[in-house]
C-alpha positions as CSV (number, residue, x, y, z in Angstrom):
1,X,0.0,0.0,0.1
2,X,1.0,3.4,-0.6
3,X,1.7,5.8,1.9
4,X,-1.0,9.4,1.6
5,X,-1.6,11.6,4.3
6,X,-5.2,11.6,2.9
7,X,-5.9,7.7,4.9
8,X,-2.3,6.7,6.8
9,X,0.2,8.7,9.1
10,X,3.0,7.6,10.6
11,X,1.4,8.3,13.9
12,X,-0.3,4.9,15.4
13,X,-4.1,4.6,14.5
14,X,-7.1,7.3,16.4
15,X,-3.9,9.0,17.7
16,X,-4.6,12.8,17.1
17,X,-2.1,13.0,14.7
18,X,-3.4,10.7,12.4
19,X,-6.8,11.9,12.7
20,X,-5.5,15.5,12.1
21,X,-3.1,15.1,9.5
22,X,-5.7,14.7,6.6
23,X,-7.7,17.8,7.8
24,X,-4.5,20.2,8.4
25,X,-3.0,19.1,5.1
26,X,-6.6,20.7,3.9
27,X,-5.9,23.8,6.1
28,X,-2.3,23.5,4.7
29,X,-3.9,23.6,1.4
30,X,-6.5,26.3,1.7
31,X,-3.8,28.7,2.7
32,X,-1.5,28.2,0.4
33,X,-4.6,28.8,-2.8
34,X,-5.2,32.1,-1.0
35,X,-1.9,33.3,-1.2
36,X,-1.1,32.2,-5.3
37,X,-4.7,33.9,-5.8
38,X,-3.8,37.0,-4.6
39,X,-0.1,36.1,-6.5
40,X,-2.2,35.9,-9.9
41,X,-5.0,38.6,-10.0
42,X,-2.0,40.8,-8.6
43,X,-0.1,40.2,-12.1
44,X,-3.6,39.0,-14.0
45,X,-5.9,42.2,-12.7
46,X,-3.4,44.8,-11.2
47,X,-5.4,43.5,-7.9
48,X,-4.7,44.4,-4.8
49,X,-1.5,46.6,-6.4
50,X,-0.5,46.4,-10.1
51,X,2.4,44.1,-10.3
52,X,6.0,45.9,-10.4
53,X,7.0,44.2,-13.6
54,X,4.0,45.2,-15.9
55,X,3.0,47.5,-14.3
56,X,-0.6,46.7,-14.7
57,X,-1.7,43.6,-16.5
58,X,0.3,41.9,-18.8
59,X,0.2,41.3,-22.5
60,X,-1.6,38.2,-23.6
61,X,0.2,35.0,-24.0
62,X,3.4,36.4,-22.7
63,X,5.2,34.4,-20.3
64,X,4.0,36.5,-16.9
65,X,0.2,35.7,-18.6
66,X,0.5,32.6,-19.0
67,X,2.5,32.4,-14.7
68,X,-0.9,34.9,-13.9
69,X,-3.8,32.3,-15.3
70,X,-1.9,29.2,-13.6
71,X,-1.9,31.1,-10.3
72,X,-5.1,32.6,-10.5
73,X,-7.3,29.5,-11.8
74,X,-4.8,27.2,-10.6
75,X,-5.1,28.4,-7.2
76,X,-8.9,28.7,-7.1
77,X,-9.1,24.5,-7.8
78,X,-6.8,24.5,-5.0
79,X,-8.7,26.2,-2.9
80,X,-12.1,24.6,-3.3
81,X,-9.6,20.8,-3.9
82,X,-10.8,20.0,-7.1
83,X,-8.1,18.0,-9.3
84,X,-6.1,18.7,-6.9
85,X,-3.1,16.0,-7.9
86,X,-2.8,17.6,-11.2
87,X,-3.4,20.9,-10.4
88,X,-0.6,21.3,-7.7
89,X,2.0,18.4,-10.2
90,X,1.8,21.4,-13.2
91,X,1.7,24.1,-10.7
92,X,4.6,23.4,-8.8
93,X,6.8,23.4,-12.3
94,X,5.3,26.3,-12.9
95,X,7.0,27.2,-9.5
96,X,10.8,25.6,-10.3
97,X,10.2,27.2,-13.7
98,X,9.7,31.1,-12.5
99,X,12.5,29.9,-9.9
100,X,15.0,29.1,-12.3
101,X,13.9,32.1,-14.9
102,X,12.8,35.1,-13.1
103,X,14.9,35.1,-9.3
104,X,18.2,32.7,-9.8
105,X,19.9,34.5,-12.3
106,X,19.8,37.7,-10.1
107,X,21.9,36.0,-7.6
108,X,22.3,32.5,-6.2
109,X,21.2,33.0,-2.7
110,X,17.2,32.9,-2.7
111,X,17.0,35.5,0.2
112,X,18.8,38.2,-2.0
113,X,17.1,36.8,-5.1
114,X,13.7,37.2,-3.5
115,X,12.9,33.5,-4.7
116,X,11.8,31.8,-0.8
117,X,8.3,32.1,-1.9
118,X,8.9,30.4,-5.3
119,X,11.1,27.4,-3.5
120,X,8.0,27.3,-1.1
121,X,5.3,27.1,-3.3
122,X,7.1,24.5,-5.5
123,X,7.6,22.0,-2.3
124,X,4.3,22.1,-1.0
125,X,2.7,21.9,-4.5
126,X,4.8,18.9,-5.0
127,X,3.2,17.5,-1.5
128,X,-0.1,18.0,-2.8
129,X,0.7,16.7,-6.1
130,X,1.5,13.7,-4.1
131,X,-0.7,13.9,-1.6
132,X,-4.2,15.0,-3.1
133,X,-6.4,17.7,-1.2
134,X,-7.1,16.3,2.4
135,X,-9.9,15.9,4.0
136,X,-11.6,19.3,3.4
137,X,-11.9,19.2,-0.7
138,X,-14.1,18.5,-4.1
139,X,-11.8,15.5,-4.3
140,X,-12.9,13.7,-2.1
141,X,-16.7,14.0,-2.2
142,X,-16.5,12.8,-6.0
143,X,-14.6,9.8,-4.7
144,X,-17.7,9.4,-2.5
145,X,-15.7,9.4,1.0
146,X,-17.8,12.4,1.9
147,X,-15.9,15.3,4.1
148,X,-14.4,14.6,7.3
């Protein structure tokens, strides 16, 4: 059997950690999705403040436009936990691409090149791609397992 945070944890069954791990995974997914939607809306719509790189909305079909679309709409899908694994996998790749294209050329140190968030997003999305959306997700409802 494969290990997943949504069904099993390293703690013995019936313990607090085992019972709450899928719920905490959902809370992490929701918090990260809200942050990603904010990044996407800044790039795509100039809200809550215009993106400094574009000064407003990006040119359609430019790299930053694709990033904005992925971040905004992918973030919305993650927020509700719909098709979590494939969306998280694509977003993990997008964040890795963003880091190496936009941040790494500035400096080899993430704290200096501003790439901290991209790295964290990348690995959190990789975790979600591997583990799923958690107890509170539409994916779980679609599987007929109900919300815990």
